[in-house]
N, C-alpha and C positions, 0 to 999 in steps of 0.2 A: 504494500500500500504506500502510495506517495502522498505525503502531507506537506503543506506549506502555509504561509501566513498572509494572504491578502484577499482583495476584493472579488475577483472573478471566481465563481464556483461552477465546476462542471460535474456532471454525475460521476461519482466514483473517484474523482481526483480533486484535490484542493490546491491549485497552483498559487504561489505567492510571488507576485512581482509588484514592484512599486515604481512604475515609471513616474518621474517627477515632473516632466514638462506638461503644461496644461495648454491645449490648443487655443484657448481664449486669452492667453497671456501674451503681452507684446514680445516681439522677437528681436529686439535690440540687444546685442550681446553686452553692451555696457550698462544696461539697466538691470539692477538687482531684481531678481524674481522673473526676469524675462524667460521665454521658452529656451532661448539659446543658452543662457546662463544656467538654467535648471537642468538642461540636458547633460551638463557636466557631472551630474551626480545621479546615481540610481542603484537599485539593489534588488536582488531576487534570491530567495532561499527555499530549499526543499529538503525534506527528510524522508527517507525510505528504508525499507528492509533491503538488505543487499542481496537481491535476487536478479537473475538474468532479465526478468521483465522490467526491472527498474532502469536498465540502461537506455532503451529507446524512449521511455517516458521522460526521463531527466533530460536527455538530449533534445527532445521536442520542447520542453519548457525553456531550456537555455536558448534554443533557436527563436522562440516567440519573444523572449526578452530582448535579444540582440536585434531582431527586426523592429521592435518598438523603439529602440534607441538609434535606428538608422546606421548601424555599424556596417562597414563595407563587407562585401562577400569574402574578400581575401582574409580579413581579420576574423570574421565570423567563422570561417572554415577552421582556423587554428583553434579557436575555443570549442567548436563543436567536436572536432577530432579529440581534443584533450578531454572533454567531458566523457565521450564514449570510452576512451582508453582508461582514464582514471577511475571511473565508476566500474568499468569491467574488471580492473585490477582489484578493487574492493570485493567484488563478487567472487573472484577467483582466490584471493589470498587472505581476506579478512571477514568473510561472511559470518563466521562464528563470533565475531567481536561486537555484535550489536548493530544498531542502525548506522546508516551513513548519512552524511549531511553534505549538501552541495550549495555553494553560494556563488553568485556572480555579481560583480559590482563594477560600476563606472564612476570613476572619480578623477578629476583633474587630468583628463586626457588619457587615462590608463584603464584598461579592462583587466579584471582579475577574476579567475575561476579558482575556487578552493574546494577540494573534496576531502572530507574528514571522515575517519572511521575510528573505532575503539581499539584497534590492534596496536600493539607497541612496536613490533619489528618495523624498522625503516626500510623502504626500498633503496636499493643502491642506485644513485643517480648515474646515468650513463655518461660516458665520455665518447665523443664522436670517433675517436681513434680506437676504441675498444674493439676487439675481435668479435664478430657476430657469427654464431653458428648457423651456417646456411641451411642446415637440415632441421633446426629447431622449429617447433610449431608455435612457440611463444617467446617472449623476452625482448621484443623489439619496440613495444608500445611506448615506453618511457623515452627511448632513444628518438623515436619519430617525433613525439611531442616536444622533446628538448630541441631538436633540430628546427622544427617549424617555429617554435617560440623565439629561438635565437635569430632565425632568418627574418622574423617580423620585428626584431628589435627588442624582444622581451626576454624572459627567463623562466626557468622551471626551478622550484625550490621545495624543500621538505622541512617541516617543523614538527617536533614532538613535544608533548607535555604529558602530565599525569593521566590524561583522559584518552590518549591515543596519538594519532598523527594527522597532519594536514599536508596535502600536496597541492602546491599553488602554481598556476600559470599566470604570468602577468605580461601583457602586451600593450603597446601604445595603440590608440584608436586611429591614428593617421600615419 
């Protein structure tokens, strides 16, 4: 089950997105509260059981938020791939550690996707020069996310605390 915290409610799914821009607000970027200034901040959050069915649901929610923020297709593709890979990794490697949480935010010209789970083992962040087993059926997802984020001018990072870990992808919007 996918849960979230905002206004739009669809049968069986409670998505939480908080687009900040109001279409009736002036669009002058120098005016505080204008649609252009407001677009600089936004947030979406979802919580789900770490099951295979969660991967496309969360990806769909992230896509909807990015479309609402008018993010370019190239940058949206980076975050959508990251969402699929990171949520898929939670399903494969941390499903027994409780719920997963996904957050996407837009602040100050940067998009950030954060996927959090309750498992304590940290993934090994890939290095582009690491040898890749050509016959392996898995193990390339983080490397692909890392390369795409870097190419877009962003980065991939991992943070751990007493509750588990968070894997973050941060990319500029332009």
